[in-house]
C-alpha positions as CSV (number, residue, x, y, z in Angstrom):
1,X,66.1,16.4,-7.2
2,X,63.6,18.2,-5.0
3,X,60.7,17.3,-7.4
4,X,61.7,13.7,-7.5
5,X,62.0,13.7,-3.7
6,X,58.4,15.1,-3.3
7,X,57.0,12.5,-5.8
8,X,58.7,9.7,-3.9
9,X,57.8,11.0,-0.5
10,X,54.1,11.5,-1.4
11,X,54.0,8.4,-3.7
12,X,52.3,10.8,-6.1
13,X,53.0,11.9,-9.6
14,X,50.8,13.5,-12.3
15,X,49.7,10.1,-13.7
16,X,48.8,8.7,-10.3
17,X,47.0,11.9,-9.4
18,X,44.8,11.8,-12.5
19,X,44.1,8.1,-11.9
20,X,43.0,8.7,-8.3
21,X,41.0,11.7,-9.4
22,X,39.1,9.5,-12.0
23,X,38.2,6.9,-9.4
24,X,37.0,9.7,-7.0
25,X,34.7,11.2,-9.7
26,X,33.4,7.7,-10.5
27,X,32.7,7.0,-6.8
28,X,30.9,10.4,-6.5
29,X,28.8,9.7,-9.5
30,X,27.9,6.2,-8.2
31,X,27.0,7.7,-4.8
32,X,24.7,10.3,-6.4
33,X,22.9,7.5,-8.3
34,X,22.4,5.3,-5.3
35,X,21.5,8.2,-3.0
36,X,20.3,11.1,-5.2
37,X,20.1,13.6,-2.3
38,X,23.7,13.0,-1.2
39,X,25.0,16.2,-2.7
40,X,21.9,18.3,-2.2
41,X,21.9,21.5,-0.2
42,X,20.3,19.7,2.7
43,X,21.8,17.7,5.5
44,X,24.4,15.3,3.9
45,X,24.4,12.9,6.9
46,X,20.7,12.7,6.9
47,X,20.7,12.1,3.1
48,X,23.3,9.3,3.5
49,X,21.5,7.5,6.3
50,X,17.8,8.1,5.7
51,X,17.4,6.2,2.5
52,X,19.3,3.0,3.5
53,X,17.4,0.0,4.8
54,X,18.3,-1.3,8.3
55,X,19.0,-4.7,6.8
56,X,18.7,-6.6,3.6
57,X,15.1,-6.3,2.4
58,X,12.9,-9.0,1.0
59,X,10.9,-6.5,-1.0
60,X,11.7,-3.3,-2.9
61,X,8.2,-2.0,-3.5
62,X,4.6,-2.4,-2.4
63,X,1.2,-2.5,-4.2
64,X,-1.6,-2.3,-1.7
65,X,-5.0,-3.2,-3.1
66,X,-7.2,-1.8,-0.3
67,X,-10.8,-2.9,-0.4
68,X,-12.6,0.0,1.2
69,X,-15.8,-0.9,3.1
70,X,-14.7,-4.3,4.6
71,X,-15.2,-7.4,2.4
72,X,-17.0,-10.3,4.1
73,X,-14.4,-12.9,4.9
74,X,-17.3,-15.4,5.3
75,X,-18.3,-15.1,1.6
76,X,-14.7,-15.1,0.3
77,X,-12.1,-17.0,2.3
78,X,-13.2,-18.2,5.7
79,X,-15.4,-21.3,5.0
80,X,-17.8,-22.0,7.9
81,X,-20.2,-24.9,7.0
82,X,-21.6,-24.8,10.6
83,X,-23.2,-21.4,9.8
84,X,-25.3,-23.1,7.1
85,X,-26.3,-25.8,9.5
86,X,-27.4,-23.3,12.2
87,X,-28.9,-20.9,9.7
88,X,-31.3,-18.5,11.5
89,X,-30.4,-19.7,15.0
90,X,-29.3,-17.1,17.5
91,X,-25.6,-16.5,18.1
92,X,-24.7,-18.0,21.5
93,X,-23.8,-15.4,24.1
94,X,-20.8,-17.5,25.0
95,X,-19.4,-16.9,21.6
96,X,-20.2,-13.2,21.4
97,X,-18.9,-12.6,24.9
98,X,-20.5,-9.1,25.2
99,X,-18.6,-7.7,22.3
100,X,-19.1,-4.0,21.5
101,X,-21.6,-3.5,18.7
102,X,-22.2,-0.8,16.2
103,X,-25.2,1.5,16.5
104,X,-26.7,-0.4,13.6
105,X,-27.2,-3.7,15.5
106,X,-27.0,-2.6,19.1
107,X,-30.8,-2.6,19.4
108,X,-31.2,-6.1,17.9
109,X,-32.6,-8.5,20.4
110,X,-31.5,-11.5,18.4
111,X,-28.4,-12.2,16.3
112,X,-29.5,-14.8,13.7
113,X,-26.6,-16.8,12.2
114,X,-26.3,-16.4,8.4
115,X,-24.3,-19.0,6.4
116,X,-22.9,-18.0,3.1
117,X,-25.0,-18.6,0.0
118,X,-21.9,-19.3,-2.0
119,X,-19.9,-22.6,-2.4
120,X,-16.3,-23.1,-1.5
121,X,-13.6,-25.4,-2.8
122,X,-10.0,-26.2,-1.9
123,X,-7.2,-25.1,-4.1
124,X,-3.4,-25.3,-4.4
125,X,-0.8,-27.0,-2.4
126,X,-2.1,-25.3,0.8
127,X,-5.7,-26.7,0.1
128,X,-7.0,-23.2,0.9
129,X,-10.7,-22.7,0.9
130,X,-11.7,-20.1,-1.8
131,X,-15.2,-19.0,-2.7
132,X,-16.8,-19.6,-6.1
133,X,-16.9,-15.8,-6.3
134,X,-13.2,-15.7,-6.8
135,X,-12.4,-18.1,-9.7
136,X,-9.3,-16.1,-10.8
137,X,-7.9,-15.7,-7.3
138,X,-8.2,-19.4,-6.8
139,X,-5.9,-19.8,-9.8
140,X,-3.0,-18.0,-8.1
141,X,-3.6,-19.4,-4.6
142,X,-0.2,-20.9,-4.5
143,X,1.3,-17.4,-4.6
144,X,-0.9,-16.1,-1.7
145,X,-0.3,-15.9,2.0
146,X,-3.9,-15.9,3.3
147,X,-4.0,-14.4,6.9
148,X,-7.4,-15.4,8.4
149,X,-6.6,-14.0,11.9
150,X,-6.4,-10.3,11.5
151,X,-8.0,-8.1,14.2
152,X,-8.4,-4.5,15.2
153,X,-10.0,-2.4,17.9
154,X,-11.8,0.0,15.6
155,X,-15.4,-0.8,14.9
156,X,-16.4,2.0,12.5
157,X,-15.1,2.7,9.0
158,X,-13.3,6.0,9.5
159,X,-11.1,5.1,12.5
160,X,-10.5,1.5,11.2
161,X,-9.5,2.7,7.7
162,X,-7.3,5.5,9.2
163,X,-5.8,2.9,11.6
164,X,-4.8,0.6,8.7
165,X,-3.3,3.4,6.7
166,X,-1.5,5.5,9.4
167,X,-1.2,3.2,12.5
168,X,-3.5,5.5,14.5
169,X,-7.3,5.9,14.6
170,X,-7.0,9.7,14.6
171,X,-5.8,11.9,11.7
172,X,-2.6,13.9,11.2
173,X,-0.3,10.8,11.3
174,X,1.9,9.9,8.3
175,X,0.5,7.1,6.1
176,X,2.3,3.9,5.4
177,X,3.5,5.2,2.0
178,X,4.8,8.4,3.5
179,X,6.8,6.4,6.1
180,X,8.3,4.3,3.4
181,X,9.1,7.4,1.3
182,X,10.7,8.9,4.3
183,X,12.7,5.8,5.2
184,X,13.7,4.6,1.7
185,X,13.1,7.4,-0.8
186,X,12.3,6.8,-4.5
187,X,13.9,4.5,-7.0
188,X,13.0,7.0,-9.8
189,X,13.6,10.7,-9.4
190,X,11.1,11.5,-12.1
191,X,8.2,10.0,-10.3
192,X,6.9,10.2,-6.7
193,X,7.8,7.5,-4.2
194,X,4.2,7.2,-3.2
195,X,1.2,7.2,-5.6
196,X,-2.5,6.8,-5.0
197,X,-5.2,5.4,-7.3
198,X,-9.0,5.4,-6.6
199,X,-11.8,3.3,-8.0
200,X,-15.5,2.7,-7.1
201,X,-17.4,-0.5,-7.5
202,X,-21.1,-1.3,-7.7
203,X,-21.7,-1.8,-4.0
204,X,-22.4,0.5,-1.2
205,X,-19.4,2.8,-1.0
206,X,-17.5,4.4,1.9
207,X,-15.6,7.6,1.1
208,X,-11.9,8.0,1.0
209,X,-10.1,11.2,1.8
210,X,-6.7,12.8,1.6
211,X,-5.8,12.2,5.2
212,X,-5.3,8.6,4.3
213,X,-2.3,9.4,2.1
214,X,-1.1,12.4,4.1
215,X,2.5,13.0,5.1
216,X,1.3,14.1,8.5
217,X,4.2,15.7,10.4
218,X,6.8,14.4,7.9
219,X,8.1,16.8,5.1
220,X,5.4,17.3,2.5
221,X,7.6,15.7,-0.2
222,X,6.5,12.4,1.3
223,X,2.8,13.0,0.7
224,X,1.0,10.6,-1.6
225,X,0.3,11.9,-5.1
226,X,-3.2,11.1,-6.3
227,X,-3.7,10.1,-9.9
228,X,-7.1,10.8,-11.5
229,X,-8.9,9.0,-14.3
230,X,-9.4,12.2,-16.3
231,X,-7.4,13.6,-19.3
232,X,-4.7,14.8,-16.9
233,X,-3.8,12.0,-14.5
234,X,-2.0,14.5,-12.1
235,X,-3.9,17.8,-11.7
236,X,-2.1,21.1,-12.4
237,X,1.0,19.3,-13.8
238,X,0.7,20.7,-17.4
239,X,2.0,24.1,-18.4
240,X,-0.6,26.8,-19.1
241,X,-1.2,27.9,-22.7
242,X,1.6,30.0,-24.1
243,X,4.1,28.6,-21.6
244,X,6.7,26.1,-23.0
245,X,9.2,23.9,-21.3
246,X,12.0,26.5,-21.6
247,X,9.8,29.1,-20.0
248,X,8.9,26.8,-17.2
249,X,12.6,26.0,-16.6
250,X,13.4,29.7,-16.4
251,X,10.5,30.4,-14.0
252,X,11.6,27.5,-11.7
253,X,15.2,28.7,-11.6
254,X,14.0,32.2,-10.7
255,X,11.6,30.8,-8.1
256,X,14.4,28.6,-6.6
257,X,16.6,31.7,-6.2
258,X,13.8,33.6,-4.3
259,X,13.1,30.5,-2.1
260,X,16.8,30.2,-1.3
261,X,16.8,33.9,-0.2
262,X,13.8,33.1,1.9
263,X,15.5,30.1,3.5
264,X,18.5,32.3,4.5
265,X,16.1,34.6,6.4
266,X,13.9,32.0,8.1
267,X,15.8,28.6,7.9
268,X,12.5,26.7,7.5
269,X,13.3,23.3,6.0
270,X,9.9,23.2,4.3
271,X,11.2,25.8,1.9
272,X,13.7,23.3,0.5
273,X,10.8,20.7,0.4
274,X,8.8,23.1,-1.8
275,X,11.8,23.5,-4.1
276,X,12.0,19.7,-4.4
277,X,8.3,19.5,-5.2
278,X,8.5,22.1,-8.0
279,X,11.4,20.2,-9.5
280,X,9.6,16.9,-9.2
281,X,6.5,18.3,-10.9
282,X,8.8,19.6,-13.7
283,X,10.3,16.1,-14.2
284,X,6.8,14.5,-14.0
285,X,5.6,16.5,-17.0
286,X,7.6,14.0,-19.1
287,X,7.4,10.8,-17.0
288,X,3.7,10.8,-16.1
289,X,2.2,10.8,-19.6
290,X,4.5,8.0,-20.6
291,X,3.9,5.7,-17.7
292,X,0.1,6.3,-17.7
293,X,-0.2,5.5,-21.4
294,X,-1.8,2.0,-21.6
295,X,-2.2,2.0,-25.4
296,X,1.1,0.2,-26.0
297,X,0.2,-2.8,-23.8
298,X,0.0,-6.0,-25.8
299,X,-3.3,-7.8,-26.4
300,X,-2.2,-10.6,-24.1
301,X,-2.0,-8.2,-21.2
302,X,-5.3,-6.6,-22.0
303,X,-6.9,-10.1,-22.0
304,X,-5.1,-11.0,-18.7
305,X,-6.5,-8.0,-16.8
306,X,-9.9,-7.9,-18.7
307,X,-11.4,-5.4,-21.0
308,X,-12.1,-3.0,-18.1
309,X,-8.4,-2.2,-17.9
310,X,-8.9,0.1,-21.0
311,X,-11.4,2.2,-19.1
312,X,-9.6,4.8,-16.9
313,X,-10.6,4.8,-13.3
314,X,-11.7,1.2,-13.0
315,X,-10.0,-1.2,-10.6
316,X,-8.6,-3.2,-13.5
317,X,-7.1,-0.1,-15.1
318,X,-5.6,0.9,-11.8
319,X,-4.1,-2.5,-11.2
320,X,-2.4,-2.3,-14.6
321,X,-1.2,1.2,-13.9
322,X,0.1,0.1,-10.5
323,X,2.3,-2.5,-12.3
324,X,3.6,0.2,-14.6
325,X,4.3,2.6,-11.8
326,X,6.1,-0.1,-9.8
327,X,8.0,-1.1,-12.9
328,X,9.2,2.5,-13.2
329,X,10.5,2.7,-9.6
330,X,7.5,3.9,-7.5
331,X,8.1,2.6,-4.0
332,X,4.5,2.4,-2.8
333,X,1.3,2.3,-4.9
334,X,-1.9,2.5,-2.9
335,X,-5.2,1.5,-4.6
336,X,-8.5,2.2,-2.9
337,X,-11.6,0.3,-4.3
338,X,-14.9,1.4,-2.7
339,X,-18.1,-0.5,-2.5
340,X,-17.7,-3.3,0.0
341,X,-20.0,-1.9,2.8
342,X,-22.8,-4.5,2.6
343,X,-25.1,-4.0,5.5
344,X,-28.0,-5.3,3.3
345,X,-28.4,-7.1,0.0
346,X,-24.9,-8.6,0.6
347,X,-25.1,-11.5,-1.8
348,X,-25.9,-9.3,-4.8
349,X,-23.5,-6.5,-3.9
350,X,-20.5,-8.8,-3.3
351,X,-21.1,-10.5,-6.6
352,X,-20.6,-7.2,-8.3
353,X,-17.5,-6.3,-6.3
354,X,-15.9,-9.6,-7.1
355,X,-16.6,-9.2,-10.8
356,X,-14.8,-5.8,-10.6
357,X,-11.8,-7.0,-8.6
358,X,-11.2,-10.8,-8.9
359,X,-9.7,-11.0,-12.4
360,X,-7.5,-7.9,-12.1
361,X,-6.1,-8.8,-8.7
362,X,-5.1,-12.2,-9.9
363,X,-3.8,-10.7,-13.2
364,X,-1.5,-8.4,-11.2
365,X,0.1,-11.4,-9.5
366,X,0.5,-13.3,-12.8
367,X,1.8,-10.2,-14.6
368,X,4.4,-9.4,-11.9
369,X,5.5,-13.0,-11.8
370,X,6.0,-13.4,-15.5
371,X,8.1,-10.2,-15.5
372,X,10.3,-11.5,-12.7
373,X,9.0,-8.7,-10.3
374,X,6.9,-10.6,-7.9
375,X,9.7,-11.7,-5.6
376,X,10.7,-8.1,-5.0
377,X,7.1,-6.7,-5.0
378,X,4.8,-7.1,-2.0
379,X,1.1,-7.2,-3.0
380,X,-1.5,-6.7,-0.2
381,X,-5.3,-7.3,-0.6
382,X,-7.8,-6.5,2.2
383,X,-10.1,-4.1,4.0
384,X,-10.3,-2.3,7.3
385,X,-12.2,-5.1,9.2
386,X,-14.5,-8.0,8.6
387,X,-18.2,-8.9,8.7
388,X,-20.3,-10.5,11.4
389,X,-21.5,-14.1,11.2
390,X,-25.0,-13.0,12.1
391,X,-27.4,-11.0,10.0
392,X,-28.1,-7.3,10.3
393,X,-31.8,-6.7,9.8
394,X,-34.1,-9.2,8.2
395,X,-32.7,-12.6,7.3
396,X,-34.1,-14.7,4.4
397,X,-32.7,-17.7,2.6
398,X,-31.8,-15.5,-0.4
399,X,-30.8,-12.3,1.2
400,X,-29.1,-10.9,4.3
401,X,-26.6,-8.2,5.4
402,X,-23.7,-8.3,7.8
403,X,-22.5,-5.7,10.3
404,X,-18.8,-4.6,11.0
405,X,-16.7,-7.3,12.7
406,X,-13.2,-6.2,13.9
407,X,-12.5,-9.3,16.0
408,X,-11.4,-11.5,13.1
409,X,-11.1,-11.0,9.3
410,X,-9.0,-12.0,6.3
411,X,-6.4,-10.3,4.1
412,X,-3.9,-11.8,1.7
413,X,-0.3,-11.0,0.8
414,X,1.8,-12.2,-2.1
415,X,5.4,-11.9,-3.3
416,X,7.9,-9.7,-1.5
417,X,9.3,-12.5,0.7
418,X,6.1,-13.9,2.2
419,X,5.5,-17.6,2.4
420,X,2.4,-18.9,0.4
421,X,-0.1,-20.8,2.5
422,X,-2.8,-20.2,5.2
423,X,-1.9,-18.5,8.5
424,X,-4.2,-18.2,11.5
425,X,-7.6,-19.8,12.3
426,X,-11.0,-18.8,13.5
427,X,-13.6,-20.8,15.5
428,X,-16.4,-22.8,13.8
429,X,-18.7,-19.8,14.1
430,X,-16.2,-17.5,12.3
431,X,-16.4,-15.1,15.2
432,X,-13.2,-15.4,17.3
433,X,-9.6,-16.1,16.5
434,X,-8.3,-19.4,18.0
435,X,-4.8,-19.5,16.5
436,X,-2.1,-17.0,15.5
437,X,-3.8,-13.6,15.9
438,X,-2.3,-10.7,13.9
439,X,-3.0,-7.2,15.0
440,X,-2.8,-4.2,12.7
441,X,0.4,-3.1,14.4
442,X,1.9,-6.6,13.8
443,X,0.9,-6.2,10.2
444,X,2.7,-2.9,9.9
445,X,5.8,-4.2,11.7
446,X,5.9,-7.1,9.3
447,X,5.5,-5.0,6.1
448,X,8.3,-2.7,7.2
449,X,10.5,-5.7,8.0
450,X,9.9,-7.1,4.5
451,X,11.1,-3.7,3.2
452,X,14.3,-3.9,5.2
453,X,13.2,-1.5,8.0
454,X,13.1,-2.1,11.8
455,X,9.7,-0.7,12.8
456,X,11.1,0.4,16.2
457,X,14.0,2.4,14.5
458,X,12.0,4.1,11.8
459,X,11.0,7.2,13.9
460,X,10.5,10.9,13.6
461,X,10.6,13.4,16.4
462,X,7.5,15.6,16.6
463,X,6.2,17.8,19.5
464,X,8.8,16.4,21.9
465,X,8.4,12.7,21.3
466,X,9.5,10.2,18.7
467,X,6.7,8.7,16.6
468,X,6.6,5.6,14.5
469,X,4.1,3.8,12.3
470,X,3.5,1.1,14.9
471,X,3.4,3.6,17.8
472,X,4.5,1.6,20.9
473,X,3.4,-1.8,19.8
474,X,3.8,-4.3,16.9
475,X,5.6,-7.7,16.5
476,X,7.0,-9.0,13.3
477,X,5.1,-12.1,12.2
478,X,8.2,-14.2,11.3
479,X,6.2,-17.3,10.5
480,X,4.9,-15.9,7.2
481,X,8.4,-14.7,6.0
482,X,10.6,-16.8,3.8
483,X,14.0,-17.7,5.2
């Protein structure tokens, strides 16, 4: 009687208990899959909240094709026939308005206008003007959101490049990829959330450096992992000779025990980060060789990206690898292609750069689209600033160079919830923005919004203040986002 009373009072018997227990285990298993850090030794509340978007995202991942050195918008996207008509005439002071100049043209007494040597045509439903240098890009124009009204304050490469990647012109700030890793985590626990790929073109190159993919003051687990074009894509990942996988597992277990003892003494959270990094490296030993193997790609894909995609370290190979990394759950893939810094001999240098990048950039869009991934993958193409409408140095009908121009330039975005079309407008001289300006902070705010993150809420407290990618500025450009 007493047993029956308890069962009735608690509405619980052995069968009901086991049923509820099974549901609980299933829920815990699901939770650990959705939020892998939920049952880690760290802060459970932080693990639960940190990797959830603030609202429903348009995109799940990003591939950023950064064109390092600043491509000339006047040769590629911003068609200005007036510059041809006024070829060689001095830029009116009323247009320049005393703009700050670089040390390379500050001593010039005249600023002769240089029209592009290349022809433009209109393509797609948007009737966007695209240069003859980009025949493959023109074929995917209906997937592109071409923003012609980007601007920045930085006038030299290092601060401008750092600004685009970290939201500040100085170093030691987390990069975009690190912020996204911090905010959303990784979709694949066997690969980093943030990967970096480098390539170099035929033009004049500007260097890239690790501060561009640094974690800054965030935990080091959020730092970008650079892939190389050599035999070992990730350095120091393979086991030394005479060390097998079982030995490595035993060593890591012993090392984790020592680190846990160290954590008890000092309480430094970076110790747990180091443990995570060791474990990630162990899992990557299997995942990286598989994902970087391009030999199994069908002939149709090789033809789509071009023969260069079979040469490790080329832009084409990196675009194909970026697709594979994204397909395998990498949150942010950052490509840097060097060679766009054309202060002289611009027509010849930009031809080579476009040969290196045009087909593969368009192929990436096509490839993602045919796999059903483009809607959830945001692809970005562009440099750190633009190029002047006047010539730097000697101007001839066949040759010229252009200086840095931060006041207006062009980037494009595709997929990931952006509307195809042309946004923003510059004046007839291609020198000033006359419609819909987009600052770098606005760009960052919009990218985070597409990923389901409020740029004002994604913060990290450091040295007594809360930092964010957009610092204290930035407005989401809602007009380029699909409803």
